[in-house]
PDB file of N, CA, C and O in Angstrom:
ATOM      1  N   MET A   1     -12.848  -0.309 -15.006  1.00  0.00           N
ATOM      2  CA  MET A   1     -12.752  -1.509 -14.585  1.00  0.00           C
ATOM      3  C   MET A   1     -13.477  -1.313 -12.750  1.00  0.00           C
ATOM      4  O   MET A   1     -13.824  -0.256 -12.222  1.00  0.00           O
ATOM      5  N   ASP A   2     -13.514  -2.744 -12.134  1.00  0.00           N
ATOM      6  CA  ASP A   2     -14.507  -2.515 -11.422  1.00  0.00           C
ATOM      7  C   ASP A   2     -13.262  -2.880  -9.809  1.00  0.00           C
ATOM      8  O   ASP A   2     -12.254  -3.575  -9.937  1.00  0.00           O
ATOM      9  N   TRP A   3     -13.794  -2.052  -8.082  1.00  0.00           N
ATOM     10  CA  TRP A   3     -12.974  -1.665  -7.699  1.00  0.00           C
ATOM     11  C   TRP A   3     -12.948  -3.905  -7.232  1.00  0.00           C
ATOM     12  O   TRP A   3     -13.768  -4.684  -7.718  1.00  0.00           O
ATOM     13  N   GLU A   4     -11.999  -4.255  -6.419  1.00  0.00           N
ATOM     14  CA  GLU A   4     -11.667  -5.710  -6.264  1.00  0.00           C
ATOM     15  C   GLU A   4     -12.093  -5.784  -4.728  1.00  0.00           C
ATOM     16  O   GLU A   4     -12.186  -4.720  -4.115  1.00  0.00           O
ATOM     17  N   VAL A   5     -12.274  -6.615  -4.280  1.00  0.00           N
ATOM     18  CA  VAL A   5     -11.753  -6.618  -2.684  1.00  0.00           C
ATOM     19  C   VAL A   5     -10.792  -7.696  -2.023  1.00  0.00           C
ATOM     20  O   VAL A   5     -11.354  -8.791  -2.021  1.00  0.00           O
ATOM     21  N   SER A   6      -9.705  -7.732  -1.543  1.00  0.00           N
ATOM     22  CA  SER A   6      -9.321  -8.082  -0.767  1.00  0.00           C
ATOM     23  C   SER A   6      -9.539  -9.006   0.766  1.00  0.00           C
ATOM     24  O   SER A   6     -10.391  -8.506   1.500  1.00  0.00           O
ATOM     25  N   PRO A   7      -8.846 -10.308   1.315  1.00  0.00           N
ATOM     26  CA  PRO A   7      -9.721 -10.851   2.077  1.00  0.00           C
ATOM     27  C   PRO A   7      -9.241  -9.922   3.629  1.00  0.00           C
ATOM     28  O   PRO A   7      -9.388 -10.240   4.809  1.00  0.00           O
ATOM     29  N   SER A   8      -8.524  -8.478   2.888  1.00  0.00           N
ATOM     30  CA  SER A   8      -7.649  -8.310   4.799  1.00  0.00           C
ATOM     31  C   SER A   8      -9.165  -7.070   4.548  1.00  0.00           C
ATOM     32  O   SER A   8      -9.934  -6.941   5.500  1.00  0.00           O
ATOM     33  N   GLY A   9      -9.281  -6.721   3.980  1.00  0.00           N
ATOM     34  CA  GLY A   9     -10.435  -4.793   3.442  1.00  0.00           C
ATOM     35  C   GLY A   9     -10.190  -4.586   2.820  1.00  0.00           C
ATOM     36  O   GLY A   9     -11.276  -4.356   2.288  1.00  0.00           O
ATOM     37  N   ALA A  10      -9.194  -4.266   1.793  1.00  0.00           N
ATOM     38  CA  ALA A  10      -9.158  -3.219   0.854  1.00  0.00           C
ATOM     39  C   ALA A  10      -9.386  -3.383  -0.355  1.00  0.00           C
ATOM     40  O   ALA A  10      -9.316  -4.380  -1.075  1.00  0.00           O
ATOM     41  N   ARG A  11      -9.691  -2.248  -0.555  1.00  0.00           N
ATOM     42  CA  ARG A  11     -10.317  -1.456  -1.992  1.00  0.00           C
ATOM     43  C   ARG A  11      -9.191  -1.274  -3.074  1.00  0.00           C
ATOM     44  O   ARG A  11      -8.340  -0.420  -2.824  1.00  0.00           O
ATOM     45  N   PHE A  12      -9.038  -2.368  -4.888  1.00  0.00           N
ATOM     46  CA  PHE A  12      -7.851  -1.906  -5.084  1.00  0.00           C
ATOM     47  C   PHE A  12      -7.729  -2.348  -6.597  1.00  0.00           C
ATOM     48  O   PHE A  12      -8.224  -3.474  -6.547  1.00  0.00           O
ATOM     49  N   LYS A  13      -7.320  -2.106  -8.070  1.00  0.00           N
ATOM     50  CA  LYS A  13      -8.109  -2.145  -9.333  1.00  0.00           C
ATOM     51  C   LYS A  13      -6.149  -2.776  -9.486  1.00  0.00           C
ATOM     52  O   LYS A  13      -5.200  -2.733  -8.704  1.00  0.00           O
ATOM     53  N   VAL A  14      -6.266  -3.121 -10.418  1.00  0.00           N
ATOM     54  CA  VAL A  14      -4.483  -4.075 -11.115  1.00  0.00           C
ATOM     55  C   VAL A  14      -4.786  -3.771 -12.465  1.00  0.00           C
ATOM     56  O   VAL A  14      -5.731  -4.318 -13.034  1.00  0.00           O
ATOM     57  N   GLN A  15      -3.871  -2.730 -13.160  1.00  0.00           N
ATOM     58  CA  GLN A  15      -3.586  -3.147 -14.223  1.00  0.00           C
ATOM     59  C   GLN A  15      -2.532  -3.193 -15.063  1.00  0.00           C
ATOM     60  O   GLN A  15      -1.876  -2.182 -15.312  1.00  0.00           O
ATOM     61  N   ASN A  16      -2.134  -4.947 -15.837  1.00  0.00           N
ATOM     62  CA  ASN A  16      -0.914  -6.123 -15.035  1.00  0.00           C
ATOM     63  C   ASN A  16      -0.349  -5.256 -16.390  1.00  0.00           C
ATOM     64  O   ASN A  16      -0.994  -4.876 -17.368  1.00  0.00           O
ATOM     65  N   LEU A  17       1.635  -5.025 -15.964  1.00  0.00           N
ATOM     66  CA  LEU A  17       2.422  -4.724 -17.117  1.00  0.00           C
ATOM     67  C   LEU A  17       3.597  -5.174 -17.139  1.00  0.00           C
ATOM     68  O   LEU A  17       4.607  -4.479 -17.028  1.00  0.00           O
ATOM     69  N   GLY A  18       3.557  -6.757 -17.330  1.00  0.00           N
ATOM     70  CA  GLY A  18       4.390  -7.922 -17.925  1.00  0.00           C
ATOM     71  C   GLY A  18       4.528  -7.625 -16.514  1.00  0.00           C
ATOM     72  O   GLY A  18       3.519  -7.763 -15.821  1.00  0.00           O
ATOM     73  N   GLU A  19       6.306  -6.993 -15.618  1.00  0.00           N
ATOM     74  CA  GLU A  19       6.919  -8.196 -14.310  1.00  0.00           C
ATOM     75  C   GLU A  19       5.685  -6.737 -13.361  1.00  0.00           C
ATOM     76  O   GLU A  19       5.030  -7.464 -12.613  1.00  0.00           O
ATOM     77  N   LYS A  20       5.498  -6.202 -13.269  1.00  0.00           N
ATOM     78  CA  LYS A  20       5.055  -5.024 -12.648  1.00  0.00           C
ATOM     79  C   LYS A  20       3.901  -5.642 -12.584  1.00  0.00           C
ATOM     80  O   LYS A  20       3.625  -6.781 -12.962  1.00  0.00           O
ATOM     81  N   GLN A  21       2.941  -4.497 -11.873  1.00  0.00           N
ATOM     82  CA  GLN A  21       1.439  -3.773 -12.558  1.00  0.00           C
ATOM     83  C   GLN A  21       1.411  -2.878 -11.294  1.00  0.00           C
ATOM     84  O   GLN A  21       2.239  -2.698 -10.401  1.00  0.00           O
ATOM     85  N   LEU A  22      -0.160  -2.246 -11.586  1.00  0.00           N
ATOM     86  CA  LEU A  22       0.265  -0.218 -11.489  1.00  0.00           C
ATOM     87  C   LEU A  22      -1.032  -0.833 -10.779  1.00  0.00           C
ATOM     88  O   LEU A  22      -1.781  -1.569 -11.422  1.00  0.00           O
ATOM     89  N   ARG A  23      -1.350  -0.426  -9.066  1.00  0.00           N
ATOM     90  CA  ARG A  23      -2.695  -0.971  -8.430  1.00  0.00           C
ATOM     91  C   ARG A  23      -2.282   0.484  -7.329  1.00  0.00           C
ATOM     92  O   ARG A  23      -1.469   1.046  -6.596  1.00  0.00           O
ATOM     93  N   LEU A  24      -3.956   0.456  -8.132  1.00  0.00           N
ATOM     94  CA  LEU A  24      -5.235   1.659  -7.172  1.00  0.00           C
ATOM     95  C   LEU A  24      -5.757   1.127  -6.063  1.00  0.00           C
ATOM     96  O   LEU A  24      -6.547   0.185  -5.999  1.00  0.00           O
ATOM     97  N   LEU A  25      -5.275   1.786  -5.145  1.00  0.00           N
ATOM     98  CA  LEU A  25      -5.040   0.767  -3.192  1.00  0.00           C
ATOM     99  C   LEU A  25      -6.087   1.661  -1.918  1.00  0.00           C
ATOM    100  O   LEU A  25      -5.746   2.770  -1.506  1.00  0.00           O
ATOM    101  N   GLU A  26      -6.591   1.382  -1.725  1.00  0.00           N
ATOM    102  CA  GLU A  26      -8.234   1.923  -0.642  1.00  0.00           C
ATOM    103  C   GLU A  26      -8.136   2.046   0.150  1.00  0.00           C
ATOM    104  O   GLU A  26      -8.273   3.265   0.251  1.00  0.00           O
ATOM    105  N   PHE A  27      -7.929   1.614   1.223  1.00  0.00           N
ATOM    106  CA  PHE A  27      -8.177   1.550   2.469  1.00  0.00           C
ATOM    107  C   PHE A  27      -8.621   1.977   4.030  1.00  0.00           C
ATOM    108  O   PHE A  27      -7.806   2.549   4.755  1.00  0.00           O
ATOM    109  N   GLY A  28      -9.607   1.743   4.365  1.00  0.00           N
ATOM    110  CA  GLY A  28      -9.691   2.388   6.132  1.00  0.00           C
ATOM    111  C   GLY A  28      -8.674   2.260   7.435  1.00  0.00           C
ATOM    112  O   GLY A  28      -7.446   2.323   7.481  1.00  0.00           O
ATOM    113  N   GLN A  29      -9.695   2.047   8.513  1.00  0.00           N
ATOM    114  CA  GLN A  29      -8.714   2.300   9.791  1.00  0.00           C
ATOM    115  C   GLN A  29      -8.864   0.666   9.447  1.00  0.00           C
ATOM    116  O   GLN A  29      -7.965   0.305   8.687  1.00  0.00           O
ATOM    117  N   ASN A  30      -9.929  -0.572   9.885  1.00  0.00           N
ATOM    118  CA  ASN A  30     -10.749  -0.933   9.436  1.00  0.00           C
ATOM    119  C   ASN A  30      -9.668  -2.721   8.523  1.00  0.00           C
ATOM    120  O   ASN A  30      -9.825  -3.941   8.568  1.00  0.00           O
ATOM    121  N   LEU A  31      -8.813  -1.884   7.934  1.00  0.00           N
ATOM    122  CA  LEU A  31      -7.495  -2.776   7.301  1.00  0.00           C
ATOM    123  C   LEU A  31      -6.865  -3.581   7.911  1.00  0.00           C
ATOM    124  O   LEU A  31      -6.063  -3.017   8.655  1.00  0.00           O
ATOM    125  N   ASN A  32      -6.787  -5.866   8.034  1.00  0.00           N
ATOM    126  CA  ASN A  32      -6.299  -6.006   8.544  1.00  0.00           C
ATOM    127  C   ASN A  32      -5.132  -6.750   7.519  1.00  0.00           C
ATOM    128  O   ASN A  32      -5.280  -7.596   6.638  1.00  0.00           O
ATOM    129  N   HIS A  33      -4.260  -6.252   7.887  1.00  0.00           N
ATOM    130  CA  HIS A  33      -2.931  -6.561   6.866  1.00  0.00           C
ATOM    131  C   HIS A  33      -2.486  -8.285   7.097  1.00  0.00           C
ATOM    132  O   HIS A  33      -1.353  -8.224   7.574  1.00  0.00           O
ATOM    133  N   PRO A  34      -2.821  -9.547   6.987  1.00  0.00           N
ATOM    134  CA  PRO A  34      -2.238 -10.065   8.522  1.00  0.00           C
ATOM    135  C   PRO A  34      -1.381 -10.424   8.490  1.00  0.00           C
ATOM    136  O   PRO A  34      -1.251 -11.306   9.338  1.00  0.00           O
ATOM    137  N   GLU A  35      -0.165 -10.185   7.673  1.00  0.00           N
ATOM    138  CA  GLU A  35       0.987 -10.597   7.043  1.00  0.00           C
ATOM    139  C   GLU A  35       2.176  -9.181   7.019  1.00  0.00           C
ATOM    140  O   GLU A  35       1.819  -8.003   7.058  1.00  0.00           O
ATOM    141  N   TRP A  36       3.290  -9.548   6.963  1.00  0.00           N
ATOM    142  CA  TRP A  36       4.259  -7.933   6.386  1.00  0.00           C
ATOM    143  C   TRP A  36       4.191  -8.735   4.906  1.00  0.00           C
ATOM    144  O   TRP A  36       3.855  -9.890   4.642  1.00  0.00           O
ATOM    145  N   CYS A  37       4.741  -7.417   3.894  1.00  0.00           N
ATOM    146  CA  CYS A  37       4.252  -7.538   2.666  1.00  0.00           C
ATOM    147  C   CYS A  37       6.094  -7.395   2.064  1.00  0.00           C
ATOM    148  O   CYS A  37       6.981  -6.636   2.456  1.00  0.00           O
ATOM    149  N   LEU A  38       6.111  -8.518   0.946  1.00  0.00           N
ATOM    150  CA  LEU A  38       7.429  -8.196   0.859  1.00  0.00           C
ATOM    151  C   LEU A  38       7.958  -7.556  -1.025  1.00  0.00           C
ATOM    152  O   LEU A  38       9.061  -7.461  -1.563  1.00  0.00           O
ATOM    153  N   LYS A  39       6.773  -7.297  -1.432  1.00  0.00           N
ATOM    154  CA  LYS A  39       6.158  -6.700  -2.376  1.00  0.00           C
ATOM    155  C   LYS A  39       7.564  -5.150  -2.395  1.00  0.00           C
ATOM    156  O   LYS A  39       7.880  -4.398  -1.472  1.00  0.00           O
ATOM    157  N   GLY A  40       8.174  -5.218  -4.109  1.00  0.00           N
ATOM    158  CA  GLY A  40       8.575  -3.947  -3.516  1.00  0.00           C
ATOM    159  C   GLY A  40       7.350  -2.053  -5.043  1.00  0.00           C
ATOM    160  O   GLY A  40       7.028  -2.011  -6.230  1.00  0.00           O
ATOM    161  N   HIS A  41       7.238  -1.175  -3.970  1.00  0.00           N
ATOM    162  CA  HIS A  41       6.212  -0.594  -3.738  1.00  0.00           C
ATOM    163  C   HIS A  41       6.904   0.792  -4.554  1.00  0.00           C
ATOM    164  O   HIS A  41       7.793   1.250  -3.836  1.00  0.00           O
ATOM    165  N   THR A  42       6.761   1.533  -5.758  1.00  0.00           N
ATOM    166  CA  THR A  42       7.290   2.866  -5.999  1.00  0.00           C
ATOM    167  C   THR A  42       5.578   3.852  -5.934  1.00  0.00           C
ATOM    168  O   THR A  42       4.673   3.164  -6.406  1.00  0.00           O
ATOM    169  N   GLY A  43       5.253   4.829  -5.590  1.00  0.00           N
ATOM    170  CA  GLY A  43       4.060   4.808  -6.595  1.00  0.00           C
ATOM    171  C   GLY A  43       3.686   6.531  -5.183  1.00  0.00           C
ATOM    172  O   GLY A  43       4.719   7.196  -5.099  1.00  0.00           O
ATOM    173  N   TYR A  44       2.702   7.026  -4.434  1.00  0.00           N
ATOM    174  CA  TYR A  44       2.111   8.296  -4.168  1.00  0.00           C
ATOM    175  C   TYR A  44       1.046   7.803  -3.475  1.00  0.00           C
ATOM    176  O   TYR A  44       0.609   6.660  -3.608  1.00  0.00           O
ATOM    177  N   VAL A  45       0.592   8.685  -2.693  1.00  0.00           N
ATOM    178  CA  VAL A  45      -0.961   9.041  -1.717  1.00  0.00           C
ATOM    179  C   VAL A  45      -1.318  10.237  -2.187  1.00  0.00           C
ATOM    180  O   VAL A  45      -0.858  11.378  -2.212  1.00  0.00           O
ATOM    181  N   LEU A  46      -2.897   9.277  -2.794  1.00  0.00           N
ATOM    182  CA  LEU A  46      -3.015  10.702  -3.288  1.00  0.00           C
ATOM    183  C   LEU A  46      -4.687  10.995  -2.212  1.00  0.00           C
ATOM    184  O   LEU A  46      -5.179  12.117  -2.086  1.00  0.00           O
ATOM    185  N   GLU A  47      -5.149  10.013  -1.720  1.00  0.00           N
ATOM    186  CA  GLU A  47      -5.925  10.695  -1.150  1.00  0.00           C
ATOM    187  C   GLU A  47      -5.536  10.390   1.319  1.00  0.00           C
ATOM    188  O   GLU A  47      -5.869   9.378   1.936  1.00  0.00           O
ATOM    189  N   GLY A  48      -5.221  10.946   1.597  1.00  0.00           N
ATOM    190  CA  GLY A  48      -5.490  10.603   3.130  1.00  0.00           C
ATOM    191  C   GLY A  48      -3.955  10.399   4.195  1.00  0.00           C
ATOM    192  O   GLY A  48      -3.009  11.104   3.843  1.00  0.00           O
ATOM    193  N   GLU A  49      -3.859  10.015   4.712  1.00  0.00           N
ATOM    194  CA  GLU A  49      -2.905  10.312   5.179  1.00  0.00           C
ATOM    195  C   GLU A  49      -2.573   7.535   6.560  1.00  0.00           C
ATOM    196  O   GLU A  49      -3.180   6.624   7.124  1.00  0.00           O
ATOM    197  N   MET A  50      -1.416   7.950   6.165  1.00  0.00           N
ATOM    198  CA  MET A  50      -1.066   6.338   6.567  1.00  0.00           C
ATOM    199  C   MET A  50       0.589   6.432   6.498  1.00  0.00           C
ATOM    200  O   MET A  50       1.508   6.803   5.768  1.00  0.00           O
ATOM    201  N   GLU A  51       0.283   5.783   7.879  1.00  0.00           N
ATOM    202  CA  GLU A  51       2.039   4.777   8.642  1.00  0.00           C
ATOM    203  C   GLU A  51       1.749   3.457   7.704  1.00  0.00           C
ATOM    204  O   GLU A  51       0.786   2.821   7.277  1.00  0.00           O
ATOM    205  N   VAL A  52       3.773   3.440   7.630  1.00  0.00           N
ATOM    206  CA  VAL A  52       3.811   2.167   7.672  1.00  0.00           C
ATOM    207  C   VAL A  52       4.504   1.796   7.986  1.00  0.00           C
ATOM    208  O   VAL A  52       5.629   2.173   7.657  1.00  0.00           O
ATOM    209  N   GLU A  53       4.192   0.351   9.224  1.00  0.00           N
ATOM    210  CA  GLU A  53       5.559   0.125  10.000  1.00  0.00           C
ATOM    211  C   GLU A  53       6.711  -0.927   9.500  1.00  0.00           C
ATOM    212  O   GLU A  53       6.302  -2.080   9.370  1.00  0.00           O
ATOM    213  N   PHE A  54       7.974  -0.715   9.228  1.00  0.00           N
ATOM    214  CA  PHE A  54       8.848  -1.503   9.371  1.00  0.00           C
ATOM    215  C   PHE A  54       9.733  -2.397  11.007  1.00  0.00           C
ATOM    216  O   PHE A  54      10.128  -1.695  11.938  1.00  0.00           O
ATOM    217  N   ASP A  55       9.832  -3.421  11.021  1.00  0.00           N
ATOM    218  CA  ASP A  55      10.403  -4.301  12.290  1.00  0.00           C
ATOM    219  C   ASP A  55      11.097  -3.355  13.438  1.00  0.00           C
ATOM    220  O   ASP A  55      11.364  -3.845  14.535  1.00  0.00           O
ATOM    221  N   ALA A  56      11.369  -2.026  13.153  1.00  0.00           N
ATOM    222  CA  ALA A  56      11.912  -1.165  14.737  1.00  0.00           C
ATOM    223  C   ALA A  56      11.403   0.502  14.199  1.00  0.00           C
ATOM    224  O   ALA A  56      11.877   1.536  14.670  1.00  0.00           O
ATOM    225  N   ARG A  57      10.871   0.470  13.659  1.00  0.00           N
ATOM    226  CA  ARG A  57      10.010   1.593  13.247  1.00  0.00           C
ATOM    227  C   ARG A  57       9.042   2.352  12.149  1.00  0.00           C
ATOM    228  O   ARG A  57       9.263   2.135  10.958  1.00  0.00           O
ATOM    229  N   ILE A  58       7.814   3.373  12.591  1.00  0.00           N
ATOM    230  CA  ILE A  58       6.755   3.578  11.435  1.00  0.00           C
ATOM    231  C   ILE A  58       7.586   4.955  10.888  1.00  0.00           C
ATOM    232  O   ILE A  58       8.495   5.658  11.328  1.00  0.00           O
ATOM    233  N   LEU A  59       6.772   4.929   9.715  1.00  0.00           N
ATOM    234  CA  LEU A  59       6.913   5.973   8.768  1.00  0.00           C
ATOM    235  C   LEU A  59       4.997   6.653   8.577  1.00  0.00           C
ATOM    236  O   LEU A  59       4.061   5.860   8.686  1.00  0.00           O
ATOM    237  N   ARG A  60       4.818   7.797   8.364  1.00  0.00           N
ATOM    238  CA  ARG A  60       4.440   8.546   8.362  1.00  0.00           C
ATOM    239  C   ARG A  60       3.806   8.896   6.633  1.00  0.00           C
ATOM    240  O   ARG A  60       4.840   8.819   5.969  1.00  0.00           O
ATOM    241  N   PHE A  61       3.339   9.030   6.235  1.00  0.00           N
ATOM    242  CA  PHE A  61       3.049   9.641   5.012  1.00  0.00           C
ATOM    243  C   PHE A  61       1.171  10.263   4.157  1.00  0.00           C
ATOM    244  O   PHE A  61       0.194   9.520   4.065  1.00  0.00           O
ATOM    245  N   LYS A  62       1.206  11.262   3.840  1.00  0.00           N
ATOM    246  CA  LYS A  62       0.253  12.683   4.298  1.00  0.00           C
ATOM    247  C   LYS A  62      -0.417  11.982   2.274  1.00  0.00           C
ATOM    248  O   LYS A  62      -0.354  10.859   1.773  1.00  0.00           O
ATOM    249  N   ALA A  63      -0.736  12.753   1.954  1.00  0.00           N
ATOM    250  CA  ALA A  63      -1.940  13.129   1.203  1.00  0.00           C
ATOM    251  C   ALA A  63      -0.666  13.938  -0.190  1.00  0.00           C
ATOM    252  O   ALA A  63      -0.426  15.120   0.059  1.00  0.00           O
ATOM    253  N   GLY A  64      -0.119  13.514  -1.171  1.00  0.00           N
ATOM    254  CA  GLY A  64       1.083  14.243  -2.060  1.00  0.00           C
ATOM    255  C   GLY A  64       2.223  13.403  -1.609  1.00  0.00           C
ATOM    256  O   GLY A  64       2.902  13.295  -2.630  1.00  0.00           O
ATOM    257  N   ASP A  65       2.732  12.841  -0.796  1.00  0.00           N
ATOM    258  CA  ASP A  65       3.623  12.128  -0.957  1.00  0.00           C
ATOM    259  C   ASP A  65       4.617  11.145  -0.669  1.00  0.00           C
ATOM    260  O   ASP A  65       4.885  10.451   0.312  1.00  0.00           O
ATOM    261  N   GLY A  66       5.227  11.338  -2.177  1.00  0.00           N
ATOM    262  CA  GLY A  66       5.893   9.870  -2.734  1.00  0.00           C
ATOM    263  C   GLY A  66       6.615   8.534  -1.768  1.00  0.00           C
ATOM    264  O   GLY A  66       7.373   8.619  -0.802  1.00  0.00           O
ATOM    265  N   LEU A  67       5.981   7.169  -2.532  1.00  0.00           N
ATOM    266  CA  LEU A  67       6.819   6.328  -1.454  1.00  0.00           C
ATOM    267  C   LEU A  67       7.435   5.515  -2.395  1.00  0.00           C
ATOM    268  O   LEU A  67       7.270   5.351  -3.603  1.00  0.00           O
ATOM    269  N   TYR A  68       8.318   4.959  -1.417  1.00  0.00           N
ATOM    270  CA  TYR A  68       9.390   3.689  -1.697  1.00  0.00           C
ATOM    271  C   TYR A  68       9.519   3.015  -0.988  1.00  0.00           C
ATOM    272  O   TYR A  68       9.766   3.443   0.139  1.00  0.00           O
ATOM    273  N   PHE A  69       9.442   1.713  -1.180  1.00  0.00           N
ATOM    274  CA  PHE A  69      10.003   0.259  -0.196  1.00  0.00           C
ATOM    275  C   PHE A  69      10.687  -0.638  -1.654  1.00  0.00           C
ATOM    276  O   PHE A  69      10.352  -0.439  -2.822  1.00  0.00           O
ATOM    277  N   PRO A  70      11.578  -1.508  -1.227  1.00  0.00           N
ATOM    278  CA  PRO A  70      11.921  -2.496  -1.724  1.00  0.00           C
ATOM    279  C   PRO A  70      11.739  -3.221  -1.602  1.00  0.00           C
ATOM    280  O   PRO A  70      11.580  -3.632  -0.453  1.00  0.00           O
ATOM    281  N   SER A  71      11.590  -4.106  -2.801  1.00  0.00           N
ATOM    282  CA  SER A  71      11.535  -5.796  -1.797  1.00  0.00           C
ATOM    283  C   SER A  71      11.825  -6.551  -1.261  1.00  0.00           C
ATOM    284  O   SER A  71      13.040  -6.512  -1.452  1.00  0.00           O
ATOM    285  N   GLY A  72      11.615  -7.507  -0.506  1.00  0.00           N
ATOM    286  CA  GLY A  72      12.816  -8.436  -0.195  1.00  0.00           C
ATOM    287  C   GLY A  72      12.191  -8.917   1.547  1.00  0.00           C
ATOM    288  O   GLY A  72      11.434  -8.358   2.340  1.00  0.00           O
ATOM    289  N   GLU A  73      12.621  -9.638   1.563  1.00  0.00           N
ATOM    290  CA  GLU A  73      12.593  -9.951   3.596  1.00  0.00           C
ATOM    291  C   GLU A  73      12.989  -8.401   4.000  1.00  0.00           C
ATOM    292  O   GLU A  73      12.000  -7.705   4.230  1.00  0.00           O
ATOM    293  N   ALA A  74      14.591  -7.572   4.158  1.00  0.00           N
ATOM    294  CA  ALA A  74      14.790  -7.010   5.575  1.00  0.00           C
ATOM    295  C   ALA A  74      13.796  -5.974   5.311  1.00  0.00           C
ATOM    296  O   ALA A  74      13.468  -5.345   6.317  1.00  0.00           O
ATOM    297  N   GLU A  75      12.984  -5.485   3.743  1.00  0.00           N
ATOM    298  CA  GLU A  75      12.082  -4.225   3.468  1.00  0.00           C
ATOM    299  C   GLU A  75      10.854  -4.713   4.272  1.00  0.00           C
ATOM    300  O   GLU A  75      10.465  -4.243   5.342  1.00  0.00           O
ATOM    301  N   ARG A  76      10.577  -5.233   3.918  1.00  0.00           N
ATOM    302  CA  ARG A  76       9.212  -5.831   4.321  1.00  0.00           C
ATOM    303  C   ARG A  76       8.418  -4.797   5.284  1.00  0.00           C
ATOM    304  O   ARG A  76       8.973  -4.180   6.193  1.00  0.00           O
ATOM    305  N   HIS A  77       6.767  -4.672   4.896  1.00  0.00           N
ATOM    306  CA  HIS A  77       7.110  -3.646   5.720  1.00  0.00           C
ATOM    307  C   HIS A  77       4.703  -3.725   5.777  1.00  0.00           C
ATOM    308  O   HIS A  77       4.016  -4.410   5.019  1.00  0.00           O
ATOM    309  N   ARG A  78       4.272  -2.965   6.693  1.00  0.00           N
ATOM    310  CA  ARG A  78       2.700  -3.551   6.820  1.00  0.00           C
ATOM    311  C   ARG A  78       1.553  -1.786   7.084  1.00  0.00           C
ATOM    312  O   ARG A  78       1.194  -1.294   8.154  1.00  0.00           O
ATOM    313  N   PRO A  79       1.342  -1.390   5.970  1.00  0.00           N
ATOM    314  CA  PRO A  79       0.761  -0.657   6.350  1.00  0.00           C
ATOM    315  C   PRO A  79      -0.467  -0.264   7.663  1.00  0.00           C
ATOM    316  O   PRO A  79      -0.954  -1.183   8.321  1.00  0.00           O
ATOM    317  N   ARG A  80      -0.800   0.969   7.874  1.00  0.00           N
ATOM    318  CA  ARG A  80      -2.551   1.154   8.542  1.00  0.00           C
ATOM    319  C   ARG A  80      -2.759   2.892   8.199  1.00  0.00           C
ATOM    320  O   ARG A  80      -1.975   3.838   8.274  1.00  0.00           O
ATOM    321  N   ALA A  81      -3.991   2.800   7.854  1.00  0.00           N
ATOM    322  CA  ALA A  81      -4.303   4.112   7.906  1.00  0.00           C
ATOM    323  C   ALA A  81      -3.943   4.860   9.757  1.00  0.00           C
ATOM    324  O   ALA A  81      -3.666   4.226  10.775  1.00  0.00           O
ATOM    325  N   VAL A  82      -4.080   6.189   9.596  1.00  0.00           N
ATOM    326  CA  VAL A  82      -4.612   7.270  10.440  1.00  0.00           C
ATOM    327  C   VAL A  82      -5.859   8.259   9.307  1.00  0.00           C
ATOM    328  O   VAL A  82      -5.516   9.431   9.468  1.00  0.00           O
ATOM    329  N   SER A  83      -6.328   8.249   8.922  1.00  0.00           N
ATOM    330  CA  SER A  83      -7.306   9.155   8.583  1.00  0.00           C
ATOM    331  C   SER A  83      -7.737   8.278   8.178  1.00  0.00           C
ATOM    332  O   SER A  83      -7.200   7.212   7.877  1.00  0.00           O
ATOM    333  N   GLU A  84      -9.636   8.867   8.053  1.00  0.00           N
ATOM    334  CA  GLU A  84     -10.612   7.203   7.768  1.00  0.00           C
ATOM    335  C   GLU A  84     -10.083   5.959   6.606  1.00  0.00           C
ATOM    336  O   GLU A  84      -9.893   4.748   6.713  1.00  0.00           O
ATOM    337  N   THR A  85      -9.948   7.070   5.323  1.00  0.00           N
ATOM    338  CA  THR A  85      -9.760   6.200   4.313  1.00  0.00           C
ATOM    339  C   THR A  85      -8.470   7.127   3.664  1.00  0.00           C
ATOM    340  O   THR A  85      -8.331   8.318   3.945  1.00  0.00           O
ATOM    341  N   VAL A  86      -7.619   6.432   2.816  1.00  0.00           N
ATOM    342  CA  VAL A  86      -6.199   6.347   2.914  1.00  0.00           C
ATOM    343  C   VAL A  86      -6.289   5.505   0.405  1.00  0.00           C
ATOM    344  O   VAL A  86      -6.609   4.437  -0.116  1.00  0.00           O
ATOM    345  N   LEU A  87      -5.836   6.739  -0.073  1.00  0.00           N
ATOM    346  CA  LEU A  87      -5.964   6.018  -1.712  1.00  0.00           C
ATOM    347  C   LEU A  87      -4.827   6.487  -2.101  1.00  0.00           C
ATOM    348  O   LEU A  87      -4.475   7.659  -2.233  1.00  0.00           O
ATOM    349  N   VAL A  88      -3.926   4.944  -2.387  1.00  0.00           N
ATOM    350  CA  VAL A  88      -2.159   5.210  -2.905  1.00  0.00           C
ATOM    351  C   VAL A  88      -2.158   4.515  -4.840  1.00  0.00           C
ATOM    352  O   VAL A  88      -3.119   3.913  -5.319  1.00  0.00           O
ATOM    353  N   ILE A  89      -1.466   4.677  -5.246  1.00  0.00           N
ATOM    354  CA  ILE A  89      -2.199   4.262  -6.140  1.00  0.00           C
ATOM    355  C   ILE A  89       0.091   4.423  -6.992  1.00  0.00           C
ATOM    356  O   ILE A  89       0.753   5.451  -7.135  1.00  0.00           O
ATOM    357  N   PHE A  90       0.626   2.486  -7.398  1.00  0.00           N
ATOM    358  CA  PHE A  90       1.848   1.771  -7.114  1.00  0.00           C
ATOM    359  C   PHE A  90       1.886   1.613  -7.748  1.00  0.00           C
ATOM    360  O   PHE A  90       0.904   1.871  -8.445  1.00  0.00           O
ATOM    361  N   VAL A  91       3.033   0.996  -8.342  1.00  0.00           N
ATOM    362  CA  VAL A  91       4.174   0.281  -9.265  1.00  0.00           C
ATOM    363  C   VAL A  91       4.247  -1.260  -8.421  1.00  0.00           C
ATOM    364  O   VAL A  91       3.056  -1.385  -8.135  1.00  0.00           O
ATOM    365  N   GLU A  92       4.592  -1.875  -8.142  1.00  0.00           N
ATOM    366  CA  GLU A  92       4.552  -3.387  -7.971  1.00  0.00           C
ATOM    367  C   GLU A  92       5.695  -4.420  -7.832  1.00  0.00           C
ATOM    368  O   GLU A  92       5.095  -5.236  -8.532  1.00  0.00           O
ATOM    369  N   ASP A  93       6.868  -5.088  -7.510  1.00  0.00           N
ATOM    370  CA  ASP A  93       6.500  -5.937  -8.248  1.00  0.00           C
ATOM    371  C   ASP A  93       5.515  -6.811  -8.608  1.00  0.00           C
ATOM    372  O   ASP A  93       4.390  -6.495  -8.223  1.00  0.00           O
ATOM    373  N   VAL A  94       5.610  -7.751  -9.195  1.00  0.00           N
ATOM    374  CA  VAL A  94       4.443  -9.272  -9.015  1.00  0.00           C
ATOM    375  C   VAL A  94       5.446 -10.502  -8.056  1.00  0.00           C
ATOM    376  O   VAL A  94       4.969 -11.601  -7.773  1.00  0.00           O
TER     377      VAL A  94
END
């Protein structure tokens, strides 16, 4: 399976799992995430270090850390790479 590239500059591979999908995501400090993400995510940071911005706080994750973000307007979030690149694998809502 080849890497795809999003308009925001992230590379990804996706495997559909019915109502969910498995996503391998690689992004760097040049990621331009134009909007808040409303999808739910459960997974792990495989490489690098990232921050995830919520309305009034910033959470930091590094390689080996688990991630869980519920879906919905109240749980919207935006990722940002702290290290040069970040590799994350997660299951997300479709």
